[in-house]
N, C-alpha and C positions, 0 to 999 in steps of 0.2 A: 496360343500366345497372342498378346496384343501387338499392334503394329510397332509401338515404341520399343517393346522388348525385343522384337525380331530385329529392328534396326540396330539397337545397341549390341545385340549378340553378333550381328554381322561385323560391326566395328571391332568388337573384342577379338573376333577370329582373324580379321584381315590385318589388324595393327599390332598383334601380339606375338608375332613369330619369334622375335628375339627373346620373349619370355618363355618360350617352350610350349606354346599352346599347340597341342597335337591335332585334336579333332573335336567335332561337336556331334553328339549322338542324340537322337530324338526318340521318344517312346516307340517301342516296337522293333528296335534294332535287334538283329539276330547275330549271335556269335557265341563262341565258347567262353563261358565265364569261369573265373577262378574262385578261390575261396573268398577273396575280398568282395567280389561281386555278389556271391551267395549271401555273405553276412550282411552286406549293405541292403540287398533286396529284402532280407528277412526283417531287418530293423525298420527300414522305411515303410514297408508294407504294414507293419504293426502300428507305426505312428500315424499313418494315413493323414498326413497334413499336406494338402495340395501346395506344391512349391516347385520352384526351379532348383535343381540340384547342381551345385558347383563343386567339382572334385579337384583338389589340388594334391599332386603327388610328385615325389622325386623318383618314382620307379617307372620303368617302361612296362606298364601293365595295361593291356587292352580292356578298358572298362566298357565292354559291350554286353548288352542284355540287362541293363538296369530296368527294373520293373516299372510299368506304367502306373501302378498303384502308388509307388513311392515318389515318382517324378513325372507327374502328368504334363508338366509344362516343358520338359526337356532336361537334358543333362549336358553340362559343359565341363570338359576335361582340360585342365591346365597342368602341364608337366614342366617342372623346374629342374633342370639338370644340375646335379651335384658332383657326379663322378668326374675327376680329372679337370675340374674347373676352379678358377680363382674364387675365393670366398666372397670378395667384394662384388664380383659379377653375379654370384648366386644371390646375394642380398638385394642387388638392384633388380634382378628378375622377380624375386619374391615380392619386393615392394610394388612392382608394376602390376603383378597379378592381384595383390590385395587391393590396390587402388581401383582396378577395373571391376573387381567383385563389388567394391563399395558403390561404384556407379550403377551396377546391376541392381543392387539393393534399393536404390532410389527409385527405379522405374518398376520394380516388382512389389507385390504386396509383402512378400518376405521370401527369403531364400534359405536353403539348407546347405551349409558349408560342410564338405567332407574332406578331411585331411588324411591321406594315406601315407604313412612313413614309418620306418623302423629306425630312424635316425633321431636321437634326442636333440641334437643341435638344430636340425631342420624344424622340429616341432617348436622349439624355443623361439627360433627366428620368426616363425609364422605367427605365434601368439603376440610377440612384441610388435610386429608391424600391424597386426590386426587392431590392437589397442590404440596404436598411434594414429591410425586412420579411422578409428571409431567404426570398424566393420562389425565387431562382435557386440552389437547392442542386443537387447533382449529379444527383439523380433527376429534376429538372425539365429537360427539353430545350428549348432556345431556338433559334428560327429568326428571323433578321432579314431581312426582304424589303424591298429598297430599290433605287432607281435612282441613288443617290449613288455617285460614284467613290471610290476608296480614300483619296485624300488628304483627303476630307471626313469620313472615319470614324475618324480617329486618336483621337478622344476616347472611343471605345467599344471600341477594339481590346484594351485591357487586360481589359475585361469579357468579350469573346469568348474571350480566351486562358485565363481562369481559370474559365470555366463550360463546361457541356456544351452547346455552342452551335455553330451554323454560320451562314454569311452567304450569302444569295442576292442577287446583283446582276443586275437586269434591264437589258436594252439599251433605249436611248431611241429605237430605230427601230421601224418598223411591223412588222418581222419578229420573230416570237416567238423569243427566245433568252435564256438566263440562264446565269450562271456560279455554281457553288457552291464555297465556300471554307471552310476550317477554320483557325482561328488557334491555333498551338501555344503552350504556356505558356513564359514566361521567354525570349522571343525577344530578339535583339539589336536595337539601334536601326537602323532602316532596313530591317529584314527584311520580307519579303512573306508574306502568308498562303499556305498550301498549297492549291492548286486540287484539289478533290475530283472534279469532273466538269463537263461542259457539257450543258445541256438540249438535246435534239435539236431540229433545225429543224422536223421534222415532228411534229405534235402527237400522232399516234397511235403514234409510236415510243416504246418504253420507255426510261426514263432509267437508264443503267448507269454507276454511279460507278466511277472508277479507284481510289479509296481507300474504306475503310469509312466509312460515315456515322456521325456521333456517336461517334468513336473514343474508346477509353480512353486518352486522351493523357497521363494522369498515371501510368499503370502503369509506363511507362519513358519518362523525359523525353528527347525527341529532341534538344533543344538543349544538353544537358549543362551546365545552369546551376550557379552557385554560390549555394547557399541560406544564409541567415543563421539560425543556431541559437543558443539561449541555454543556458548551462551554468554551474554553480557547482562549483568544484573543492574537494574536501575537502583539508585540510592533510595528511592521511595518505596522499594519492595519490602513488604513486611516479612518477618521471620518468626516462627513459633517453635519453642523447645518443648518436646513431649518426652515422656518416659518410654523407653524401649529397651527391655532386658537384653535383646539380641544385638544392640548397637554398642560400639565402644564407649565405655563410661556410663552405660545405661541410659543415655540421652540421645535423642535424634532431633535434628533441625529440619523443620518443614518450611519451605519457601512458599509463601502465599502468592503465587504468580499463576494466572490462568494458562500461560504458555507451558509451564512445567506440569500443571494438572492435565493439560491436553496431551502432553508427551507421555506422561505416566499411563494414560488411558491407551494410547497407541502402542506403547511398549508392552503392556499387559496383553493386548489383543494379538500382537505379533510375536509374543514370547521372547522378549529380550529385555535386558536391563541396560542402564547407560551410566557412564561417568562423564562429568562435565569438565571440559577444558576451555577456559576463557582466554581470549587473546590478550596479550600484554598491553596493547595500546587501547583497549576498551572501545574499539571501533567496530562498526558493522562492516565496513569495507568500501574503500574507494580505490580507483585505479591510479597506479603510479606511472610516471613517464616510461618506465621500461616494460609496461604491460602487466606487471604483477599487481596484486591487490593487498590491501592492508586488512587487519581485523579478521572477522569471522569468514568473510568471503575468501581472504587469502589462505586461511587454514583449509577451507574446502578445495580451493584451487590446487594446493599442494598435497591434498589427500591425507592431511594429518588427522582429520576427523571423518566420521562416516556421514554425518548430517548435522544440520543446525537445529538447536532447540529453540533459539529465538527466531521469531518471524522476521523475514527480510523483504524489503521492497523488491518487486520483480522488474528491475530496469533492464533495458536492452544491453547496456554495458556489462552488467553482471551475468546476463544470460549467456554471454559468449564463453564464460569459464565455469559456470555451474548450471545445474538444472533445478527447476522449481516445481513443486507440487501444484495441485489445484489451488487457486487462491482461497485463502481462509477468510479474508475480510478486506475491506477497503479502508485505508488509513488516510485521514486528512491531517494537515498540520494546522495548529491554532496558535494565536498570539495570546500570551498570558500577561496581564497588565495589573499594576497595583490598583486596588479599589479604594478610593479616597472616602473620607467620612462625608455624610450628607451635608450639603451646604444650603444656605438660604439664597434664593435668587432675588437680588435687589430690584430687578425689573419685573418681578412677578405681578405687579399691578396691571401690566398690559396683557397678561396671559388669559384672564377670564374671557376675553373675546378675541377671536381670530382676526388677523388683519383684514379679511374680507368684510367682517362685521363692522369694524371701525370705518372702513371705506363706505359701506352702505349707509351708516349713520351720518357721515359727512355729506354724502350725496343727497340724503333725505332732507338735511337742513338747507342745502342749496335750493332744492326744489320748493320747499315751503317758503323760503325768502323770495324766490322768483315769483311764485304765485301771489304772495302778499304785495309785491311791488308792481308787477306787470298788469294784473287784472284791473286795478283802479284806473289805469290809463285808457281803458276802453269805455269808461263812464262819461256821461255828458259833463260839460264844464261846470254847470251849476251844482252837480252832485260831487264833482271832484274837489270842490272847495271844502266840502265837509269831510273829506277823506284825507287823513294825515298819514304819510308813509312812515315817518320816523317812529312813532309809537308802535306801529305794527311790527316793524323789524326788531325793535327792542324787545317786544313781547316774545317773539320766537326765541331770541337768544336767552332771555331770562328764564324761559321754560326749560331750555336745555341745561342751564346752570342751576336749576332748582331754586330759583328766586321767585319772590312774588312779582306779579306783573308790573306793579309800580305805575301803571297808567289806568285811566278810566276806560272801560269798554263800552260805556254808554255812547250811543251814536254809531257803534260799529255795525257794519252790515252783517246780515245773518251768514252769508257765505264766509266772511272773515272769522266769525265765531266757530263755524264748523271746522274750518281748516285748522284753527288754533286748537280746538278740542281734540281733533284726531292726532295732531302733533303732540299734545300733552299726554294722551294715552300711550302713544308709542314710546315716548321718552320715559314715562313712568315705568313701563314694563322693562325696558332695556336697563335702566339704572338700578332697579330693584334686583334684577337678575345679576347684574355686574357686582353689586354690593354683596349679595349672598355668596357668589363664587369667590370674590376677593377675600372674604373672611375665612373661607376654607383654605384657600391657597396660602394665606399668611401662616398657617399652621403646618405647611408641608415643606420638607427639605428634600433637595434633589441630590442624587449621587452623580457626580460628573464622570462620564465615560468618554474621554476625548479620543481614544484610539480604537477604532472599529474596523479599519481597513489597513492593508499593508502600506498603502500610500500615505496614510496618516503619520507613519514613522518618520518620513522624510521631513515633515514640518514640525517635528517634536525633538527636543534635545536628548532623547533617551538613547541608551546603548542596547543593541540587539545581541543576544546570546543564543547559541544553538549548539547541540552536541557535536563534537568532532567525529569525523569518519562516518557520517551518515548522509543519506540522500538529501536531508534538509540543508546541510552545510554545502554539499557539492552542487545542489540546484542553484544556490546563490552564486557560488564562486565560479561555476562553469558557464553561467549565463553570459551570452555575448551582447545582449541588448535588452531593453525593456525595464520593467520595474524591478525584477530580480537583480539585474545588473546594477541598478542604482542603489539598491540596498547593500550589495556586496561592496560597492565603492565607498561605502561609509567607513570601511576599515582604514582608509587613508586618514580619516579624522579620528580614528580610535573608537568608532561607534559600532563596529561589527566584530564580535569576539567569539569564535568557536571554543568550546570548553570541553573537558572530559566529562563523561557520563557520571562518574562518581561525585562530581562537584555540583551537580544540578540542584540538589537540595540546599546546599550552602548558598548558592547564588540566588535561589528563590527566596530564601529567608533573609539574607543580608542585603541584597541589592534590589531585587524586584519589589520587595516589600516597601522599600524607601522611595520607589518611583523613579530611580535613576536608570533602571534596566527594564527591558521586556524580554520574555522568553518565547522562542519559536520552537515548538516540539509537537510530536504526535498528539492528537486530541485524546486518545485513550490514556496516554501517560500523563498529560497535563491534568486531566480530570481526576486521576488517582492522586497526584501530588496536591492538588487543591483540596480534595476531599480529606486527605490525611492532615493537612494543615488545619482544616475546619475542626477535625476531631481533636486536635491538640489545643487550639486556641478558642474554639467555640464561636467563631465569627468568620465571615467571608472577607478575607483581606485581598482577594484577587478576583478578577473577572476574565472571561474569555472574549476576545474580540469577535465580532459578528462574522467576519469573513473566514471561510475555510479555504486554505491554500494547499497546493501541491498534492492533489489526490493521487494515490498510488495503490496498487494491489499488493497484498502481503501474503507470503507463503513460506513453507518450510523449504530449505535449499539442501541439495545433495551434490556430491561431486559429479562432474560431467560424465554421463553414461552410466551412472550408478543403477544397478538392478533393483534397488530398494524403491525406486520412484513409483512404479505401478502399484505396489502394495500400499505405499503411503497414500497415494491418490484416493483409493477407495475409502480409506479411513477418514481422510480430511473431508471428503465429500459428505460423508455421514454426519460429521461434526457440524458442517455448515448448514445442512438441512435441518438439524435438530435445534440449532441456535444455542447450544450449550456453552459455547465460548463466551458470549456476552453475559450469559447467566453467571458463569464463574467470575467474570470481571466485576460484576456488581456484588457478588457474594463475598469476595475477598476484600472489598473496599467499603468499609462503613461510611455512611453519609455520601455515597457515590453521587447522588443527584442534588445534594443540599445547596451547592453553590453554582449549579448550572444556570438557573434563572432566578437570582435573588432580586427582590424588589428594588426598583430605581427611585421610588418615592417613599419617604418615611414621614408619617404624621407625628407631630410632637405637641406637647402642651407647654408653652413657655410665654413669657412676657415679650411684647413687641419692643424692639430697640432699633438703634440706628442700623444694625446689620440687616434688619428686615426692610427698613423703610428709606434707606438713604437714596434710593433711586428716585423716589417722589420728591425728596428735598432737592435733588439735582435738577429735576424738571422745574420746581418752583424757582430755584436760583436762576435757571436759564431764562424763565419768563420775566423775572424782575430785571435781569440784565438787558433783555430786549427792550423793556419799558424805559429803562434808563437811557439806552441808546437813542430811542425815539424822542425822549424828552430833550436830550442834548441837541438833537437835530432841530427840533421845534424852537429851541431857544436861540440857536445860532443862525438859522435860516433868515429870519426877519432882519437881523443886523447885517447880514451879508448883502441882502437886497438893497438896503439903504446905503 
């Protein structure tokens, strides 16, 4: 045994006297064993699972001589007195024993619990406290050793069916004999447990079971049960009616949802069918002030259903009340916004050249002017007389404005002609390139995409909608600070509205399409909704914002401690590795990728009008206004001076 286990066992022994802990035996103890010990040795020896064995009994039976094969880590015996004792005191003692066994489970790889009793009430109390303390998880093996007949054990058969347990029934005769049974889950009323084997009449003969001990009975459900699952259907989910002679009315409805297809595959592999139970509030599940949950998580918490068909976000708050399988995918939330018609950019005439090019052109003009003005200053005075500065400066400006020089270049120095020629060549190339790009850009219309980030919503008059009872809504409402809190505070202005899932399509069509609302939803669902709208309308009326928010893992959920978890995990892992979930998502959604990356620029053939060119007229009007202002100053200034 490890040091931690030894320390805990010492604590269990020294602090549990009130609970009736009698003694602790280790492998190799010698003593006269009764029928219970012989049966226990036979079964544990055949199981051959290394473990620490914890025996709970209400009898004064000396459990000495338990085999090393079945209990190599040791044996702990807890006796809970029931004779002549108050029932409440017995319950308190049993609760303490179960709690301490639960602590031992945490420090051991696994333990085997052995309950020895011929009292139906004692067995019922033990199973109740074990479930309450989550002692009987699948890693904990349970053996119930009793002389009671089957009809006296009906109250614990459901526990035997849903746990990793077996039943050992001893005969009430003087001849040593026992029968070992396993209760399969989801059995029908009146069904009998499956007999695993019979202990040999001769004590020295080995026990050879006919079936595996502690079988993985949830890996494939032998009884083919019908499990209850919870599911919330999106309004965008497509349905298909097909002919089915075996269905009522000869018709059967097929829901084209990848989650249902995934579940059908798992159900077929695990040999069960399912019936759907949807929550009345159409919510996935958020925590209430009293600790209970709404929606699908609430149904799982109350164990009204066996598992969730819809995938759920694996949040810490939900994990406290339900268990999750291996994550199937990672979901992000996206913002869906109205996609407006392409518009003409009135300031498109500045687009052909980037701001850096405009700056470089201006600096080049300044350099040419400085060269043409400064260099003549270094010439002798007799030569400077023949060099006129004004015509050279005017020449540089007229070249830039594509005018003729208007001055005679006769008498110019060669260096002046070289500078002016290089300037003319650079201006010619720049202007011709600008003119060609400008003609192309005047035929292009741009689609405005103003909202690309979550923070853009704060500066836009739109209303944010998101489904009720989901992690999207609760992430905003439960945030204490930051951008999410600012978005949630928009509800005070009427700009944050959680809605029911069934109303998503209506709001998308009637409000988001008009540009008054934006939708925050899972990216997988928004893509389906936008793709369905494209299939109906033939155009992309919506776009996804660039930012992906609220990334979370999504998985199937089961009630806390459900034995279905391990069997589901192996199937989900296979689905993730195969990538079939995304294949179904695209298969069941026509035009799935049509509106994911629509063009932002559209080329049109149309006549130029004021809608295209009013920006240039604004520049012209601004220039004339400046000229008029300068003219007025020139006219007023001389009169003020006199």
